[in-house]
C-alpha positions in Angstrom: -90.8 -18.4 -106.6 -90.1 -20.6 -103.4 -89.6 -17.7 -101.5 -91.4 -16.9 -98.3 -94.1 -14.1 -98.0 -93.5 -13.3 -94.6 -90.4 -11.1 -95.0 -91.6 -9.5 -97.7 -95.0 -8.6 -95.5 -92.4 -7.2 -92.4 -90.4 -5.0 -94.9 -93.5 -3.9 -96.7 -94.8 -3.0 -93.0 -91.7 -1.2 -92.0 -91.9 0.8 -95.3 -94.9 2.2 -94.7 -94.0 2.6 -91.1 -91.1 4.5 -92.3 -92.9 6.7 -95.1 -95.9 7.4 -92.3 -93.1 8.9 -90.1 -91.5 11.0 -92.9 -94.7 12.3 -93.6 -95.7 13.4 -89.9 -92.0 14.7 -89.4 -92.4 16.7 -92.6 -96.1 17.6 -91.7 -94.6 18.9 -88.2 -91.3 20.3 -89.9 -93.7 22.5 -92.7 -96.1 23.5 -90.2 -93.3 25.2 -87.9 -91.4 26.7 -90.7 -94.8 28.0 -92.0 -95.3 29.3 -88.8 -92.2 31.2 -88.6 -92.3 32.7 -92.2 -96.0 33.9 -91.2 -94.8 35.4 -87.8 -92.2 37.1 -89.3 -94.1 38.3 -92.3 -97.3 39.1 -90.0 -95.4 40.8 -87.2 -95.1 44.3 -89.4 -98.5 44.1 -90.1 -99.7 43.8 -86.9 -97.3 46.3 -85.9 -98.6 48.9 -88.3 -102.6 48.0 -87.4 -101.3 48.7 -83.7 -99.4 52.0 -84.9 -102.7 52.9 -86.6 -104.8 52.4 -84.0 -102.5 54.5 -81.6 -102.5 57.5 -84.2 -106.0 57.0 -84.5 -106.6 57.5 -80.9 -104.4 61.1 -81.1 -100.7 59.9 -80.5 -99.1 61.1 -83.0 -95.3 60.6 -81.8 -95.2 57.1 -83.2 -92.5 55.9 -85.7 -91.6 52.5 -87.1 -88.5 51.2 -88.2 -88.1 49.7 -91.8 -86.3 46.8 -91.4 -86.5 45.6 -94.9 -86.9 47.0 -98.5 -90.2 44.8 -99.8 -93.7 45.8 -99.7 -94.1 45.7 -96.0 -91.0 48.1 -95.9 -92.4 50.6 -98.0 -95.9 50.3 -96.3 -94.0 51.1 -92.8 -92.0 53.9 -94.5 -95.4 55.1 -95.8 -97.2 55.1 -92.6 -93.9 57.4 -90.9 -94.3 59.8 -93.7 -98.0 60.1 -92.8 -97.3 60.2 -89.4 -94.9 62.9 -89.7 -96.9 64.9 -92.0 -99.8 64.4 -89.3 -97.6 66.0 -86.7 -96.7 68.9 -88.4 -100.2 69.5 -89.4 -101.2 69.4 -86.0 -98.2 71.6 -84.5 -99.6 73.5 -87.4 -103.2 73.8 -85.7 -102.4 74.2 -82.4 -99.9 77.2 -83.5 -103.4 78.8 -85.6 -105.3 78.1 -82.4 -103.0 79.6 -80.1 -102.7 82.8 -82.4 -106.2 82.8 -82.5 -107.2 82.5 -78.9 -104.4 85.5 -78.3 -106.2 87.4 -80.8 -109.6 87.0 -79.3 -108.2 87.8 -76.0 -107.0 91.2 -77.3 -110.2 91.9 -79.1 -112.1 91.2 -75.8 -109.8 93.2 -73.5 -109.8 96.1 -76.8 -113.7 95.8 -76.6 -113.8 95.6 -72.8 -111.6 98.8 -72.8 -114.1 100.5 -75.6 -117.0 99.8 -73.5 -115.2 101.2 -70.4 -114.1 104.4 -72.4 -117.8 104.6 -73.7 -119.4 104.5 -70.0 -117.1 106.5 -69.1 -117.8 109.1 -71.8 -121.3 108.3 -71.1 -121.0 109.3 -67.8 -119.0 112.2 -68.2 -121.7 113.5 -70.7 -124.2 113.4 -68.6 -122.1 114.8 -65.7 -121.8 117.6 -68.0 -125.3 118.3 -69.0 -126.4 117.8 -65.4 -123.6 120.7 -64.3 -124.9 122.6 -67.2 -128.0 122.6 -66.1 -127.5 122.8 -62.4 -124.9 125.8 -63.5 -127.5 128.2 -65.7 -129.5 127.4 -62.3 -126.9 128.7 -60.2 -126.0 131.9 -61.8 -129.7 133.0 -61.9 -130.1 132.3 -58.2 -126.7 134.1 -57.4 -127.6 137.4 -59.5 -131.1 137.7 -57.5 -129.8 137.0 -54.3 -126.3 139.0 -54.7 -128.6 142.2 -55.4 -130.5 142.2 -52.1 -127.6 141.0 -50.3 -125.4 143.5 -51.2 -128.3 146.0 -50.3 -128.5 144.4 -46.7 -124.7 144.6 -46.3 -124.1 147.8 -46.9 -127.0 148.9 -44.5 -125.4 147.0 -42.1 -122.4 148.6 -42.7 -123.8 152.2 -42.2 -126.0 150.7 -38.6 -122.6 149.8 -37.5 -120.8 153.2 -38.1 -123.7 154.6 -36.1 -123.9 152.0 -33.5 -121.2 152.6 -30.5 -118.9 149.6 -29.3 -121.6 149.0 -25.9 -124.4 149.8 -28.0 -127.2 147.2 -27.5 -128.2 145.1 -30.7 -124.6 146.0 -32.2 -123.8 142.3 -31.7 -126.8 141.3 -33.7 -125.8 143.8 -36.1 -122.2 142.1 -36.5 -123.8 139.2 -37.0 -126.0 139.8 -39.9 -122.7 141.4 -41.5 -120.9 138.1 -40.8 -124.0 135.9 -42.3 -124.6 138.4 -45.5 -120.9 137.8 -46.2 -121.5 134.5 -46.1 -124.0 134.7 -48.6 -121.8 137.1 -50.9 -119.1 133.8 -50.8 -121.5 131.7 -51.3 -123.1 133.4 -54.3 -119.6 133.8 -55.5 -118.8 130.0 -55.0 -121.8 129.6 -57.4 -121.0 132.2 -60.4 -117.8 130.7 -60.4 -119.5 127.4 -60.8 -121.8 128.4 -63.7 -119.5 130.4 -65.5 -116.8 128.5 -68.1 -113.8 128.0 -66.7 -111.3 130.3 -68.6 -107.7 129.5 -68.5 -104.6 131.8 -68.9 -101.8 129.2 -69.9 -98.3 130.1 -68.1 -95.6 127.9 -66.9 -96.4 126.7 -62.8 -93.9 125.0 -60.9 -96.0 123.0 -58.5 -93.7 122.6 -55.8 -93.2 126.2 -55.5 -96.8 127.1 -55.8 -97.6 124.2 -52.6 -94.5 125.1 -50.6 -94.4 128.8 -50.8 -98.2 129.9 -51.5 -100.6 127.3 -49.9 -98.7 125.1 -47.4 -97.0 127.9 -45.8 -100.2 130.4 -45.7 -102.7 127.6 -45.3 -102.5 128.5 -41.2 -104.2 132.0 -42.0 -107.3 130.0 -43.3 -108.1 127.3 -41.5 -106.9 126.0 -37.4 -103.5 123.7 -37.9 -104.1 122.4 -34.0 -101.5 119.3 -33.7 -101.8 118.5 -37.4 -98.7 117.1 -38.4 -97.6 118.1 -42.1 -95.3 116.1 -44.2 -94.0 117.0 -47.6 -93.2 114.8 -49.8 -92.6 117.1 -53.3 -90.4 115.6 -56.3 -87.0 117.8 -56.7 -87.1 116.6 -60.4 -90.7 117.7 -61.2 -90.8 119.5 -64.5 -92.7 123.0 -64.9 -96.1 122.5 -66.3 -98.6 124.7 -68.4 -101.6 125.9 -66.7 -103.0 128.6 -64.7 -101.4 129.2 -61.4 -104.5 131.2 -59.4 -106.8 128.4 -60.8 -104.4 125.6 -59.9 -104.0 127.6 -56.0 -107.7 127.4 -55.9 -107.9 123.7 -56.3 -104.8 122.8 -53.9 -106.0 125.2 -51.6 -109.8 123.6 -51.5 -108.0 119.8 -51.4 -105.7 121.1 -48.2 -108.7 123.2 -46.4 -110.9 119.8 -46.9 -108.3 117.8 -45.5 -107.6 119.8 -42.7 -111.1 120.1 -41.7 -111.9 116.2 -41.8 -108.9 115.7 -39.4 -110.3 118.2 -37.0 -107.2 119.6 -35.7 -105.2 116.1 -34.9 -103.7 113.8 -37.5 -101.1 113.9 -40.4 -101.6 116.0 -43.8 -99.3 114.4 -46.5 -99.0 116.1 -49.7 -96.8 114.7 -52.2 -96.0 115.6 -56.1 -94.5 112.7 -58.6 -93.9 113.0 -62.3 -95.2 109.9 -64.7 -94.2 110.1 -67.9 -95.8 113.5 -69.3 -98.4 114.0 -66.2 -97.7 115.2 -63.1 -99.3 114.1 -59.9 -100.5 116.1 -56.8 -101.7 114.0 -53.9 -103.6 115.5 -50.5 -103.8 112.5 -48.1 -105.3 112.9 -44.6 -105.8 110.7 -41.6 -109.1 111.6 -41.0 -112.4 109.8 -40.6 -112.5 108.8 -44.5 -115.2 109.2 -47.1 -118.4 106.5 -46.6 -118.5 104.6 -50.0 -121.9 105.4 -50.9 -121.4 109.1 -50.9 -118.1 109.0 -52.0 -119.5 109.1 -56.0 -121.3 112.4 -54.9 -118.7 114.4 -53.5 -118.2 116.4 -57.3 -121.6 117.0 -57.8 -122.4 120.6 -57.0 -124.0 121.6 -54.1 -123.0 118.2 -52.5 -121.8 118.5 -48.8 -121.3 116.6 -45.5 -120.3 120.1 -43.5 -122.5 121.9 -41.9 -121.5 125.0 -43.0 -120.3 124.2 -46.4 -121.8 125.0 -50.0 -121.1 122.1 -51.8 -119.1 124.0 -54.6 -115.7 123.7 -53.6 -114.8 120.2 -55.3 -117.2 120.7 -58.7 -115.4 124.2 -58.8 -111.8 122.2 -58.4 -113.2 119.5 -60.9 -114.3 122.1 -63.4 -110.8 123.7 -63.4 -108.9 120.4 -63.2 -111.2 119.1 -66.5 -110.3 122.5 -68.0 -106.6 121.9 -67.6 -107.2 118.7 -69.4 -106.6 116.7 -66.3 -108.0 114.5 -63.7 -109.3 114.3 -60.3 -109.8 111.1 -58.3 -110.2 110.1 -54.6 -109.0 107.0 -52.6 -110.8 106.6 -49.7 -112.0 103.9 -46.8 -114.3 104.9 -43.6 -112.2 105.2 -41.1 -108.8 105.2 -42.9 -108.4 108.8 -44.0 -108.9 110.2 -47.7 -106.5 110.6 -50.8 -107.3 112.8 -53.5 -105.1 112.7 -56.5 -104.9 115.5 -59.2 -103.2 114.5 -62.5 -102.3 117.4 -65.0 -100.7 117.3 -68.1 -97.1 118.9 -68.3 -98.3 120.5 -71.7 -102.0 121.1 -71.6 
């Protein structure tokens, strides 16, 4: 055509360069746009995956914001409902577990209480059988001893009437009479222990019984010495239904034992109080106390730590209190005195 080829070659080269630059620019812009779109689409999915892992690890307080109404938004909303349902189920399970644990604790406590009651009932049955056997033996022995003791006592009394005050041998005869009286007292206690306690129900004011008939008269039975006596009697104490004579025997025995334990020195505290439908009488001394190894034996018949005791006083008292539907217990530490508590129902 008569034209030079060189300008057209340069134009062609520039066109290829421009096209290549456009292609590179388009590839870069497309990659960037694709990354932005992919990031926007994959972020909720990744958050769902991360949240699912947290839920699988036990964390239920997970809630994702619903940013759109597309498929991802629906999936997020479904995930939130799932975690809320799991949280409710977990709370229900925890509540049921707590209720179950509480019921197990209650049943365990009830079983332990029933077991203790069964053990106490077995011990009480064993004690009753033992007391019944010993009582039957004691009744026979007391009957056999009582007759010759009465004959000896009668003859000694006749002998003393014939002996003058200064007659040789009178002192020995008086000692024989004293010992036969002690034998008679022992046999009476044995018979009282052996026979079933007959209760004559009547209204008894415990404070009056303790104050007027026991504490005021106790000095005639045992030496008080320098014992300081404290009365802590509840003025609101109700009248109970019981046997006045039997209760006098019980409380007198407790007070006498406390005074003998202190040997003329110390403090005797007699207290009364009311707890619901129960009257509680306490006798506390400041004597040497009761050693732990003999504490469980003190209500057994014929057990005593005294040189001249018969070991029947507390046994008889135990039987009387049980016949009145009450209970008697002791609290003591060696060297710190002893506390005897008698619990009696207002209505037996």
